[in-house]
Rosetta silent file (secondary structure, phi, psi, omega in degrees, C-alpha in Angstrom):
SEQUENCE: MRTPTLFVSFTAVILLFPLGAFAEDSVALRIKRITVGHEKKVSAFSKELQSLPREAQSKFYRSNYPSATEAIAAIKAIVLENPRDPAVVEAVRWVVKYARGSASGDAEDTLLGVLVQYHLDDGRLVDVAVSLGEVDSEVSRRFLKTLMEKSAVRDVRGMALYSYAATIQRDEARTDEYVLLTERLIKEYPDLKVRGRNLAEAVKSRLFAAKHLAIGKTAPEIIGKDVDGKEMKLSDYRGKVVVIDFWGDW
SCORE:     score description
SCORE:     0.000 S_00000001
   1 L     0.000  -19.943 -176.277  -54.223   50.020   14.193 S_00000001
   2 H   -71.969  -38.901 -177.112  -53.601   47.885   11.091 S_00000001
   3 H   -62.002  -50.026  179.161  -49.849   48.433   10.907 S_00000001
   4 H   -59.795  -37.014  179.622  -49.017   47.120   14.441 S_00000001
   5 H   -61.486  -45.324 -179.794  -51.386   44.151   13.765 S_00000001
   6 H   -62.604  -41.755 -179.354  -49.559   43.284   10.486 S_00000001
   7 H   -58.609  -49.774 -179.024  -46.199   43.664   12.224 S_00000001
   8 H   -60.813  -41.221  179.575  -47.129   41.308   15.009 S_00000001
   9 H   -61.458  -43.967  179.490  -48.549   38.763   12.515 S_00000001
  10 H   -65.393  -39.489  176.441  -45.420   38.771   10.466 S_00000001
  11 H   -62.458  -39.030  179.744  -43.235   38.334   13.495 S_00000001
  12 H   -67.129  -35.326  176.406  -45.292   35.331   14.566 S_00000001
  13 H   -63.458  -42.814 -178.001  -44.885   33.727   11.165 S_00000001
  14 H   -61.394  -41.185 -175.533  -41.123   34.124   11.319 S_00000001
  15 H   -68.213  -20.688  177.191  -40.977   32.566   14.785 S_00000001
  16 H   -69.340  -23.220 -179.921  -42.825   29.460   13.432 S_00000001
  17 L   -85.567  145.681  176.944  -39.745   28.662   11.275 S_00000001
  18 L   -65.394  157.804  179.791  -36.718   26.936   12.853 S_00000001
  19 L   -59.918  136.528  177.118  -33.620   29.024   13.322 S_00000001
  20 L    88.449    0.139 -176.676  -31.627   29.190   10.129 S_00000001
  21 L   -58.712  -33.270 -179.386  -34.601   28.506    7.831 S_00000001
  22 L   -96.860    3.888 -177.465  -33.762   31.494    5.829 S_00000001
  23 L   -92.062  166.352 -179.062  -30.016   30.999    5.983 S_00000001
  24 L   -67.726  149.274 -179.824  -27.859   29.221    3.449 S_00000001
  25 L   -55.075  144.653  175.257  -27.691   25.408    3.762 S_00000001
  26 L   -69.289  154.354  175.661  -24.980   24.181    6.151 S_00000001
  27 H   -51.810  -49.755 -177.368  -21.873   22.461    4.766 S_00000001
  28 H   -53.869  -44.066 -178.664  -22.965   19.207    6.368 S_00000001
  29 H   -65.482  -42.522 -179.393  -26.376   19.368    4.669 S_00000001
  30 H   -63.004  -42.315 -179.408  -24.953   20.172    1.251 S_00000001
  31 H   -66.816  -38.416 -177.369  -22.518   17.261    1.539 S_00000001
  32 H   -63.218  -42.530 -177.847  -25.336   14.933    2.798 S_00000001
  33 H   -60.227  -43.034  179.837  -27.438   15.669   -0.283 S_00000001
  34 H   -66.257  -45.958 -175.761  -24.590   14.606   -2.554 S_00000001
  35 H   -70.641  -39.693  176.828  -23.660   11.420   -0.673 S_00000001
  36 H   -65.598  -35.568  178.940  -27.277   10.296   -0.214 S_00000001
  37 H   -63.370  -43.191 -177.896  -27.984   10.949   -3.846 S_00000001
  38 H   -71.824  -38.568  178.991  -25.106    8.779   -4.972 S_00000001
  39 H   -63.341  -36.394  174.651  -25.954    6.003   -2.448 S_00000001
  40 H   -61.795  -37.306  176.523  -29.492    5.903   -3.778 S_00000001
  41 H   -61.076  -44.727 -176.224  -28.047    5.322   -7.300 S_00000001
  42 H   -69.408  -36.099  179.583  -25.905    2.482   -5.935 S_00000001
  43 H   -67.701  -43.381  176.132  -28.925    0.963   -4.122 S_00000001
  44 H   -64.783  -38.870  172.966  -31.049    1.074   -7.272 S_00000001
  45 H   -59.469  -44.265 -178.166  -28.211   -0.470   -9.237 S_00000001
  46 H   -66.095  -35.269  177.267  -27.839   -3.260   -6.739 S_00000001
  47 H   -68.817  -43.606  177.198  -31.534   -4.152   -6.898 S_00000001
  48 H   -64.271  -42.298  176.753  -31.465   -4.255  -10.669 S_00000001
  49 H   -55.800  -47.434 -179.110  -28.263   -6.298  -10.623 S_00000001
  50 H   -65.051  -23.826 -176.288  -29.862   -8.874   -8.264 S_00000001
  51 L   -83.025  -10.756 -176.218  -32.866   -9.202  -10.535 S_00000001
  52 L   -90.119  157.635  172.239  -30.734  -10.375  -13.465 S_00000001
  53 L   -60.176  145.091 -179.148  -29.698  -13.938  -14.315 S_00000001
  54 H   -51.291  -39.732 -178.893  -26.271  -14.797  -12.914 S_00000001
  55 H   -68.020  -14.900 -179.983  -24.716  -15.029  -16.293 S_00000001
  56 H   -97.921  -14.605 -172.265  -25.704  -11.408  -17.091 S_00000001
  57 H   -64.166  -39.628 -179.642  -24.671   -9.867  -13.837 S_00000001
  58 H   -59.286  -49.253 -178.585  -20.968   -9.526  -14.568 S_00000001
  59 H   -62.811  -46.749  179.454  -21.448   -7.619  -17.773 S_00000001
  60 H   -59.567  -40.512 -178.644  -24.122   -5.395  -16.195 S_00000001
  61 H   -61.075  -49.531 -177.490  -21.877   -4.679  -13.259 S_00000001
  62 H   -63.117  -34.804 -169.067  -18.936   -3.540  -15.460 S_00000001
  63 H   -91.593  -25.424 -166.614  -21.133   -1.337  -17.669 S_00000001
  64 H  -119.631   -4.330 -176.663  -23.580    0.160  -15.203 S_00000001
  65 L   -60.949  126.973 -175.038  -21.998    0.568  -11.769 S_00000001
  66 L   -65.047  122.532  178.378  -22.637    4.266  -10.844 S_00000001
  67 L   -72.809  141.062  179.205  -19.503    6.276  -11.035 S_00000001
  68 L   -98.137    9.676 -178.134  -18.781    8.523   -8.034 S_00000001
  69 H   -54.984  -45.558  178.884  -16.681   10.942  -10.082 S_00000001
  70 H   -65.512  -45.284 -177.258  -19.365   13.660  -10.138 S_00000001
  71 H   -65.774  -42.880 -177.782  -20.225   13.352   -6.464 S_00000001
  72 H   -63.558  -39.758  177.699  -16.537   13.440   -5.476 S_00000001
  73 H   -60.746  -41.256  177.083  -15.920   16.488   -7.569 S_00000001
  74 H   -64.454  -43.104 -178.147  -18.834   18.275   -5.920 S_00000001
  75 H   -68.613  -41.248  178.239  -17.694   17.346   -2.430 S_00000001
  76 H   -54.451  -46.143 -177.879  -14.115   18.455   -3.243 S_00000001
  77 H   -63.174  -35.851 -179.770  -15.408   21.886   -4.258 S_00000001
  78 H   -71.531  -38.339  179.759  -17.366   22.273   -0.992 S_00000001
  79 H   -64.418  -40.254 -178.346  -14.409   21.122    1.087 S_00000001
  80 H   -68.425  -27.578  179.217  -12.067   23.575   -0.582 S_00000001
  81 H   -79.559  -24.404 -174.474  -14.560   26.365    0.059 S_00000001
  82 L  -138.297   59.964 -174.256  -14.979   25.417    3.730 S_00000001
  83 L   -62.182  -25.208 -175.004  -11.785   23.620    4.828 S_00000001
  84 L   -92.098   -9.007 -175.231  -12.244   24.328    8.549 S_00000001
  85 L   -66.635  132.767 -178.044  -15.842   23.065    8.809 S_00000001
  86 L   -53.745  -28.220 -177.307  -16.196   19.955   11.017 S_00000001
  87 H   -66.183  -19.025 -176.117  -18.295   18.207    8.242 S_00000001
  88 H   -59.557  -37.598 -177.774  -15.128   18.051    6.110 S_00000001
  89 H   -59.235  -47.612  175.532  -13.862   15.063    8.068 S_00000001
  90 H   -67.549  -32.433 -176.756  -16.917   12.841    7.260 S_00000001
  91 H   -65.882  -46.440 -177.739  -16.951   14.148    3.756 S_00000001
  92 H   -70.633  -33.496  174.464  -13.366   12.966    3.079 S_00000001
  93 H   -60.459  -43.718  177.077  -14.064    9.597    4.738 S_00000001
  94 H   -58.566  -45.463  179.113  -16.939    9.143    2.335 S_00000001
  95 H   -56.873  -49.418 -179.579  -14.720   10.066   -0.593 S_00000001
  96 H   -59.427  -34.406  179.611  -12.101    7.505    0.450 S_00000001
  97 H   -70.303  -35.585 -171.670  -14.782    4.840    0.562 S_00000001
  98 H  -107.161   -0.768 -170.345  -16.246    5.525   -2.845 S_00000001
  99 L   -77.437  -16.120 -171.065  -13.182    6.932   -4.676 S_00000001
 100 L   -61.959  125.459 -179.737  -11.740    3.637   -5.928 S_00000001
 101 L    78.874   -5.377 -172.216  -11.780    3.759   -9.693 S_00000001
 102 L  -116.933  -46.339 -177.694  -13.608    7.092   -9.654 S_00000001
 103 L   -98.095  150.286  179.871  -11.455    9.851   -8.277 S_00000001
 104 L   -80.950  162.420  175.752   -8.076   10.953   -9.440 S_00000001
 105 H   -54.208  -38.513  179.938   -4.941   10.920   -7.285 S_00000001
 106 H   -57.506  -45.081 -179.362   -5.125   14.740   -7.254 S_00000001
 107 H   -61.240  -49.399  179.195   -8.517   14.759   -5.620 S_00000001
 108 H   -57.723  -47.789 -176.654   -7.397   12.271   -2.978 S_00000001
 109 H   -64.147  -42.866  179.786   -4.165   14.160   -2.286 S_00000001
 110 H   -61.683  -46.872 -175.962   -5.986   17.477   -2.024 S_00000001
 111 H   -66.698  -42.554  179.868   -8.701   16.255    0.306 S_00000001
 112 H   -68.927  -30.551  177.885   -6.256   14.425    2.615 S_00000001
 113 H   -65.046  -35.790  177.369   -4.118   17.535    2.607 S_00000001
 114 H   -64.786  -41.109  178.572   -7.069   19.548    4.012 S_00000001
 115 H   -60.644  -45.355  177.614   -7.394   17.053    6.847 S_00000001
 116 H   -58.649  -43.694 -170.850   -3.689   17.429    7.704 S_00000001
 117 H   -74.424  -36.802 -168.528   -3.833   21.226    7.625 S_00000001
 118 H  -122.480  -11.173 -172.928   -7.112   21.741    9.589 S_00000001
 119 L  -137.684   26.068 -169.914   -8.224   18.471   11.295 S_00000001
 120 L   -63.842  -29.005 -179.170   -5.127   16.660   12.284 S_00000001
 121 L  -100.182   21.101  179.335   -6.262   16.230   15.887 S_00000001
 122 L   -88.544  126.661 -179.838   -9.854   15.186   15.212 S_00000001
 123 L   -58.562  -22.514 -178.161  -10.684   11.784   16.686 S_00000001
 124 L   -71.166  -10.323  178.749  -12.839   10.896   13.715 S_00000001
 125 H   -64.706  -19.143  171.725   -9.672   10.450   11.623 S_00000001
 126 H   -52.888  -46.571  178.443   -9.707    6.917   13.104 S_00000001
 127 H   -62.834  -37.267  175.849  -12.417    6.078   10.608 S_00000001
 128 H   -63.327  -44.425 -178.213  -10.505    7.666    7.729 S_00000001
 129 H   -63.120  -42.101  177.121   -7.440    5.619    8.714 S_00000001
 130 H   -55.099  -47.767  179.623   -9.556    2.449    8.831 S_00000001
 131 H   -62.716  -39.020 -179.693  -10.728    3.010    5.214 S_00000001
 132 H   -68.419  -15.041  177.237   -7.199    3.780    3.998 S_00000001
 133 L   -64.386  -14.619 -179.271   -6.009    0.456    5.220 S_00000001
 134 L  -106.697    4.939 -175.310   -7.488   -0.963    2.059 S_00000001
 135 L  -107.000  117.080 -176.646   -6.060    1.617   -0.316 S_00000001
 136 L   -96.067   82.658  177.071   -2.805    0.820   -2.063 S_00000001
 137 L  -148.007  148.849 -178.576   -1.385    4.223   -2.930 S_00000001
 138 H   -71.053  -26.599  175.723    1.603    6.291   -1.915 S_00000001
 139 H   -60.737  -51.903 -178.624   -0.736    9.262   -1.393 S_00000001
 140 H   -66.283  -35.783  177.043   -2.677    7.457    1.270 S_00000001
 141 H   -63.068  -41.374  178.582    0.514    5.975    2.885 S_00000001
 142 H   -60.705  -41.618  177.361    1.939    9.445    3.089 S_00000001
 143 H   -64.538  -46.678  178.539   -1.172   10.662    4.830 S_00000001
 144 H   -58.326  -46.409 -179.163   -1.156    7.705    7.261 S_00000001
 145 H   -58.873  -40.149  178.758    2.464    8.378    8.065 S_00000001
 146 H   -65.644  -39.915  175.183    1.682   11.932    8.903 S_00000001
 147 H   -62.055  -42.470  179.881   -1.077   10.805   11.278 S_00000001
 148 H   -56.337  -38.113 -169.835    1.334    8.310   12.916 S_00000001
 149 H   -95.732  -29.688 -167.360    3.843   11.019   13.582 S_00000001
 150 H  -122.551  -18.700 -177.121    1.872   14.218   14.222 S_00000001
 151 L   -71.540  140.342  178.306   -1.671   13.620   15.445 S_00000001
 152 L   -78.604   -7.868 -177.207   -2.274   14.406   19.064 S_00000001
 153 L   -92.256  117.392 -174.367   -4.912   11.684   19.303 S_00000001
 154 H   -67.600  -37.661  174.928   -3.409    8.309   20.386 S_00000001
 155 H   -57.007  -44.568 -178.759   -6.172    6.224   18.763 S_00000001
 156 H   -63.024  -46.113  179.713   -5.613    8.001   15.455 S_00000001
 157 H   -57.815  -46.037 -177.247   -1.861    7.408   15.652 S_00000001
 158 H   -65.037  -46.287 -179.998   -2.362    3.735   16.479 S_00000001
 159 H   -63.284  -40.532  179.150   -4.987    3.150   13.724 S_00000001
 160 H   -64.192  -40.968  174.277   -2.815    4.928   11.163 S_00000001
 161 H   -58.952  -48.510  176.789    0.097    2.702   12.116 S_00000001
 162 H   -59.604  -45.507  177.899   -2.004   -0.383   11.683 S_00000001
 163 H   -66.327  -37.044  176.496   -3.366    0.694    8.358 S_00000001
 164 H   -61.390  -48.188 -175.909    0.002    1.808    7.010 S_00000001
 165 H   -65.790  -33.951  178.289    1.439   -1.627    7.834 S_00000001
 166 H   -64.235  -31.920 -177.054   -1.588   -3.331    6.241 S_00000001
 167 H   -73.975  -19.183  179.770   -0.967   -1.551    2.912 S_00000001
 168 H  -110.308    3.376 -172.448    2.609   -2.994    2.641 S_00000001
 169 L   -56.910  -38.086 -173.681    1.940   -6.403    4.132 S_00000001
 170 L   -93.731    1.411  177.937    1.925   -8.274    0.775 S_00000001
 171 L   -89.517  103.070 -174.173    4.940   -6.408   -0.650 S_00000001
 172 H   -58.576  -31.730 -178.160    7.860   -8.877   -0.212 S_00000001
 173 H   -71.419  -13.697  178.874   10.352   -6.097   -0.749 S_00000001
 174 H  -112.683   19.138 -179.615    8.988   -4.319    2.369 S_00000001
 175 H   -55.138  -45.614 -173.904    8.784   -7.325    4.692 S_00000001
 176 H   -64.815  -40.407  178.662   11.423   -5.952    7.053 S_00000001
 177 H   -60.616  -47.132 -177.192    9.566   -2.585    7.211 S_00000001
 178 H   -60.721  -39.875 -178.714    6.279   -4.377    7.856 S_00000001
 179 H   -66.157  -42.719  178.589    7.868   -6.414   10.756 S_00000001
 180 H   -62.996  -41.355  179.855    9.247   -3.297   12.365 S_00000001
 181 H   -68.443  -38.749 -177.579    5.946   -1.437   12.164 S_00000001
 182 H   -71.974  -37.552  176.984    3.985   -4.363   13.471 S_00000001
 183 H   -67.143  -38.699  176.687    6.354   -4.860   16.449 S_00000001
 184 H   -59.294  -45.667 -178.855    6.026   -1.164   17.128 S_00000001
 185 H   -59.631  -44.488  179.992    2.176   -1.445   17.122 S_00000001
 186 H   -63.171  -42.055 -179.362    2.321   -4.357   19.608 S_00000001
 187 H   -69.979  -45.544 -169.921    4.767   -2.477   21.912 S_00000001
 188 H   -91.868  -24.101 -177.906    3.235    0.992   21.879 S_00000001
 189 L  -129.997   54.375 -175.555   -0.439    0.205   21.496 S_00000001
 190 L   -66.901  -19.377 -176.318   -1.073   -3.175   23.224 S_00000001
 191 L  -108.194    4.302 -174.999   -4.461   -2.064   24.540 S_00000001
 192 L   -71.537  125.570  176.972   -5.807   -0.127   21.492 S_00000001
 193 E  -122.439  134.190  178.252   -9.198   -1.237   20.383 S_00000001
 194 E  -127.913  115.681 -175.759  -10.960    0.035   17.295 S_00000001
 195 L    58.453   43.055  176.324  -14.580   -0.997   16.734 S_00000001
 196 L    77.720    2.740 -175.891  -14.185   -3.587   19.501 S_00000001
 197 E  -109.046  126.564  174.501  -11.113   -5.171   17.937 S_00000001
 198 E   -74.548  113.048 -173.317   -7.700   -5.259   19.701 S_00000001
 199 H   -68.471  -38.209 -179.625   -5.257   -4.222   16.988 S_00000001
 200 H   -61.896  -47.601 -179.448   -2.122   -5.658   18.668 S_00000001
 201 H   -67.796  -34.610 -177.266   -3.711   -9.069   19.000 S_00000001
 202 H   -63.727  -30.509 -172.258   -5.045   -8.951   15.477 S_00000001
 203 H   -95.881   -5.072 -173.073   -1.553   -8.564   13.954 S_00000001
 204 H   -61.645  -46.020 -177.421    0.349  -11.171   16.037 S_00000001
 205 H   -66.511  -31.814 -178.098   -0.380  -14.051   13.586 S_00000001
 206 H   -73.092  -37.702  174.950    0.519  -11.893   10.660 S_00000001
 207 H   -58.878  -45.549 -179.804    3.814  -10.892   12.346 S_00000001
 208 H   -59.247  -44.950 -178.637    4.676  -14.555   12.890 S_00000001
 209 H   -65.203  -40.329  179.210    3.998  -15.342    9.265 S_00000001
 210 H   -62.567  -39.876 -174.209    6.121  -12.359    8.056 S_00000001
 211 H   -80.652  -30.229 -170.405    9.057  -13.462   10.293 S_00000001
 212 H  -124.612  -19.833 -175.522    8.897  -17.191    9.744 S_00000001
 213 L  -110.640    6.126  178.041    6.769  -18.236    6.823 S_00000001
 214 L   -74.675  160.053  179.012    7.999  -16.073    4.025 S_00000001
 215 L   -62.059  135.103 -178.169    9.912  -17.568    1.106 S_00000001
 216 L    92.976  -11.265  175.384   13.597  -18.028    2.110 S_00000001
 217 L   -84.647  151.873  176.866   12.860  -18.221    5.780 S_00000001
 218 L   -71.497  133.049 -176.544   13.677  -21.293    7.844 S_00000001
 219 L   -66.664  140.873  178.657   10.487  -23.177    8.445 S_00000001
 220 L   -72.301  158.455 -176.219    9.309  -23.312   12.072 S_00000001
 221 L   -65.743  139.761  172.217    9.443  -26.650   13.913 S_00000001
 222 L  -128.046  128.766 -176.177    6.544  -28.947   13.475 S_00000001
 223 E  -119.268  130.807 -178.395    6.176  -32.030   15.706 S_00000001
 224 E  -156.943 -163.143  175.441    3.748  -34.840   14.962 S_00000001
 225 E  -125.472  148.198 -179.663    3.389  -38.558   14.448 S_00000001
 226 L   -86.473 -174.907 -174.746    3.917  -40.667   11.391 S_00000001
 227 L   -64.665  -20.150  178.371    1.540  -43.331   10.127 S_00000001
 228 L   -93.994    5.896  177.880    3.018  -45.861   12.635 S_00000001
 229 L    83.611    8.644  179.000    2.386  -43.545   15.555 S_00000001
 230 L   -88.937  136.986 -177.243    6.072  -42.624   16.011 S_00000001
 231 E   -65.678  140.279  175.703    6.916  -39.116   16.954 S_00000001
 232 E  -141.123  158.639 -179.892    8.637  -37.133   14.153 S_00000001
 233 E  -126.692  145.373  176.750    9.970  -33.631   13.713 S_00000001
 234 H   -58.854  -38.716 -178.383   10.191  -31.460   10.601 S_00000001
 235 H   -63.377  -17.770 -178.749   13.783  -30.648   11.477 S_00000001
 236 H   -71.069  -18.364  179.653   14.711  -34.308   11.165 S_00000001
 237 H  -106.562   19.052  178.628   14.306  -33.842    7.346 S_00000001
 238 L   -60.135  132.668 -176.767   16.369  -30.651    7.014 S_00000001
 239 L    93.378   -6.159  174.383   18.138  -30.565    3.676 S_00000001
 240 L  -105.581  161.322  173.747   15.632  -32.808    2.038 S_00000001
 241 L   -75.291  122.957 -177.035   12.609  -31.987   -0.171 S_00000001
 242 L  -124.893  130.143  175.769    9.574  -32.054    2.048 S_00000001
 243 L  -107.144  122.228  179.683    5.882  -31.789    1.065 S_00000001
 244 L  -110.793  121.025 -178.411    3.596  -30.753    3.892 S_00000001
 245 L  -111.968  107.502  178.589   -0.109  -31.297    3.356 S_00000001
 246 L   -93.435  130.896  178.589   -2.438  -29.612    5.831 S_00000001
 247 L  -147.310  166.808  179.419   -6.023  -30.824    5.677 S_00000001
 248 L  -147.335  165.532  177.136   -9.080  -31.125    7.833 S_00000001
 249 L  -137.705  105.183  179.811  -12.433  -32.915    7.994 S_00000001
 250 L  -150.188    0.000    0.000  -15.321  -31.053    9.463 S_00000001
């Protein structure tokens, strides 16, 4: 009678554990441990930084900001082992956020390549594209261009277009390209909203500046009144040196 009793008891103990308790950790959990661990280091660093006198903060920041190099290398290894796992998308997004100054271009190129090969039509790539809008590298631009042209998800294509344009906005040599991309965004994605923001509306003022306010462009018309209350136009002074002083009082 003892053997059946022991068997039933052991079975009951097993059932008390959640499914997968004896299985290997999931990819998502392994990645989470790495990212949370690094974020705790950053949080502790921030608290210590804030406790220092202002004159000491700059030096402390430069010398002690936690490098993400080790965390990124660990995430890269997991991603390459499990390239098809859905957790890969969030992992790469995290790397993009923390990679500045920490990860090599090779790591960035490799991880973005995994997204292109296995996750091109994942809607979460919108968030990856958002982060890459602040990254000035040909690797990230190449990835964004691939999303623009090949993703089956409309929001991903639109966000990639927006971010790609943002990365070249300040490059005067690429102003014409920026104008074409921005006009395309307004035409093809007039209703696209990301995080509650209409992208087409957001770029209209930048498009105007790129087309009319860049060095070498003809200044747009300005109509106002002089100190005597007489109407005047900027175009009345064409060919002369004009200083325009914009100011406000509020």
